[in-house]
C-alpha positions in Angstrom: -1.2 -12.8 30.7 1.1 -14.9 28.4 3.5 -13.1 25.7 3.3 -15.5 22.3 5.0 -13.6 20.9 8.1 -13.6 23.2 10.3 -15.9 21.1 9.1 -14.4 17.9 10.7 -10.8 19.3 13.5 -12.5 20.4 14.1 -12.7 16.7 13.3 -9.8 15.2 12.7 -6.3 16.6 10.0 -3.8 16.4 11.7 -1.9 13.9 12.3 -5.1 11.6 8.6 -5.8 12.5 7.1 -2.3 11.3 9.3 -2.6 8.1 8.0 -5.8 7.0 4.2 -4.8 7.7 5.3 -1.7 5.3 6.4 -3.9 2.6 3.5 -5.7 3.0 1.1 -2.5 3.0 3.5 -0.7 0.0 2.8 -4.2 -2.2 -1.4 -4.4 -1.1 -1.6 -0.5 -2.9 0.2 -1.2 -5.6 -2.1 -4.3 -5.9 -5.1 -2.2 -5.6 -3.8 0.5 -8.1 -3.3 -2.1 -10.8 -6.8 -3.1 -10.4 -8.3 0.5 -10.3 -6.2 0.8 -13.3 -7.7 -2.0 -15.2 -11.2 -0.6 -13.8 -10.8 3.0 -15.6 -9.6 0.9 -18.7 -13.1 -0.9 -18.6 -15.2 2.6 -17.8 -13.4 3.6 -20.7 -15.0 1.2 -23.1 -18.6 1.6 -21.9 -21.4 1.0 -24.2 -23.0 4.1 -25.8 -26.6 4.6 -24.4 -25.1 4.5 -20.3 -26.2 7.7 -18.6 -23.4 9.7 -19.1 -23.3 11.5 -16.0 -23.0 7.9 -14.1 -20.0 7.2 -16.3 -18.6 10.4 -15.5 -19.1 10.3 -11.9 -17.5 6.9 -11.9 -14.6 7.5 -14.1 -13.7 10.8 -11.9 -13.9 8.6 -8.5 -12.0 6.2 -9.9 -9.0 8.9 -10.9 -9.2 10.4 -7.6 -8.8 7.3 -5.7 -5.6 6.1 -8.1 -4.1 9.4 -7.3 -4.8 8.4 -4.0 -3.0 5.6 -3.9 -0.4 6.8 -6.1 0.7 9.1 -3.0 -0.3 6.4 -0.9 2.7 4.2 -3.0 5.1 6.5 -2.7 5.1 7.6 0.6 5.2 3.7 1.8 8.3 3.4 -0.7 9.8 6.5 1.4 9.3 5.1 4.5 10.1 1.5 3.9 13.8 3.2 2.3 13.8 4.7 5.8 13.5 1.4 7.8 15.6 -0.6 5.7 18.3 2.1 6.7 17.7 2.0 10.3 17.4 -1.7 10.7 21.3 -2.0 8.8 22.0 0.8 11.0 21.8 -0.8 13.6 18.1 -1.2 14.9 18.4 -5.1 14.6 19.9 -4.8 18.1 17.3 -6.3 20.7 17.2 -4.1 24.1 
């Protein structure tokens, strides 16, 4: 079995790779949160005649998802800070 990432792992540690992936995930969550905020703004402008139950259900679900994403973003940012400190403190050495 070959190890295609052998040279790559010599350049970066698992901790550095985890930090990079976590930073990417944080950005994805932030983008999703921003998009959901736009969806909520559109829902607030739904024309009259739309069944109110449908709009209320969609708005409530959007709010719940937005809250979940905000919470996840905060946790990811905390992990990013911890990982960055660990990398600076010596987690950059292989072996």
